[in-house]
C-alpha positions in Angstrom: -14.1 -4.8 39.9 -16.4 -4.7 36.8 -15.4 -2.5 34.0 -18.5 -0.3 34.4 -17.8 0.1 38.1 -14.2 1.1 37.3 -15.4 3.6 34.6 -17.9 5.2 37.0 -15.2 5.5 39.6 -12.8 7.0 37.0 -15.4 9.5 36.0 -16.1 10.3 39.6 -19.7 9.2 39.8 -21.8 6.6 41.6 -24.5 4.5 39.9 -27.2 6.7 41.4 -25.4 10.0 40.7 -26.3 11.8 37.5 -23.8 13.8 35.5 -24.7 17.1 33.7 -23.5 17.8 30.2 -23.8 20.6 27.7 -24.3 19.7 24.1 -24.5 21.6 20.8 -27.9 22.1 19.2 -27.6 19.2 16.8 -26.4 16.7 19.3 -29.1 17.9 21.8 -31.8 17.4 19.2 -30.6 13.9 18.4 -30.5 13.0 22.1 -34.0 14.3 22.6 -35.3 12.3 19.6 -33.6 9.1 20.8 -34.8 9.6 24.4 -38.4 10.1 23.1 -38.1 6.9 21.0 -37.0 5.0 24.1 -39.3 6.8 26.5 -36.4 7.7 28.8 -34.9 10.9 30.2 -32.3 12.7 27.9 -29.7 12.6 30.7 -30.0 8.9 31.1 -29.6 8.3 27.4 -26.6 10.7 27.3 -24.9 9.0 30.3 -25.3 5.6 28.7 -24.0 6.7 25.3 -21.0 8.5 26.9 -20.2 5.5 29.0 -20.5 3.2 26.0 -18.3 5.5 23.9 -15.6 5.7 26.6 -15.6 1.9 27.1 -15.2 1.4 23.3 -12.3 3.9 23.3 -10.5 2.2 26.2 -11.0 -1.2 24.5 -9.6 0.2 21.2 -6.6 1.6 23.0 -6.0 -1.8 24.7 -6.2 -3.7 21.4 -3.7 -1.3 19.8 -1.4 -1.8 22.7 -1.7 -5.6 22.3 -1.2 -5.3 18.5 2.1 -3.5 19.2 3.2 -6.5 21.3 2.9 -8.8 18.3 6.0 -9.6 16.2 5.9 -8.3 12.6 5.1 -11.8 11.3 2.3 -12.2 13.9 0.9 -8.8 12.8 1.0 -10.0 9.2 -0.8 -13.3 10.0 -3.5 -11.5 12.1 -4.0 -8.9 9.3 -4.5 -11.7 6.7 -6.8 -13.6 9.0 -8.9 -10.4 9.5 -9.0 -10.0 5.7 -10.6 -13.5 5.5 -7.7 -15.6 4.5 -7.6 -19.2 5.7 -4.6 -20.7 7.5 -3.6 -22.6 4.4 -3.9 -19.5 2.1 -1.7 -17.5 4.6 0.9 -20.3 4.7 1.0 -20.3 0.9 1.3 -16.6 0.6 4.0 -16.3 3.3 5.8 -19.5 2.1 5.8 -21.1 5.5 4.2 -24.3 6.8 0.6 -24.6 8.0 1.9 -25.4 11.5 3.9 -22.2 11.6 0.7 -20.2 10.9 -1.1 -22.1 13.6 1.7 -21.2 16.0 1.6 -17.5 15.0 -2.2 -17.5 15.5 -2.0 -19.2 18.9 0.7 -16.7 20.0 -1.4 -13.8 18.7 -4.6 -15.0 20.4 -2.6 -15.3 23.7 -1.3 -11.8 23.4 -4.7 -10.4 22.6 -6.2 -12.5 25.5 -8.8 -14.0 23.1 -10.0 -17.5 22.7 -10.4 -17.9 18.9 -10.1 -16.3 15.5 -13.7 -15.3 15.5 -13.2 -13.2 18.6 -10.1 -11.7 17.1 -11.9 -10.8 13.9 -14.7 -9.2 15.9 -12.3 -7.3 18.1 -10.5 -5.8 15.1 -13.5 -5.5 12.7 -13.1 -1.7 12.4 -9.5 -1.9 11.5 -8.3 -1.3 7.9 -6.1 -4.1 6.9 -6.2 -3.4 3.2 -2.5 -2.4 3.1 -1.7 -6.0 4.2 -3.4 -7.5 1.1 0.0 -8.1 -0.5 2.1 -9.8 2.3 5.4 -9.5 0.4 5.4 -5.7 1.1 5.5 -6.3 4.9 8.3 -8.7 5.2 
């Protein structure tokens, strides 16, 4: 089952069924402006925005769950990768071999169910890893 189909089912609606929502004045105004710009009905825009927001929220929760499955060292390596460090720089900072970092990255990608570091960086792009800037604090 596609995620969108699952989400519609979870929300109790079918693709043809429209949901009705009540919004405060500011949100209602912004929806009307956006709907006008896109030449679409306000309800359609609201439904799509809500569906998108919910899917993003579910994805964020899933990534947090996967993050929590990482070992402390894997978390450290992932954080440094997301901060833009290279494998070699991470190995030097953590005083381990390059191959050890490759192993941690491979394990982390597997746990996140991602294919490469670029996907990992995109998945966690909104996360704040600034506290991991100094690896010795997280040993």
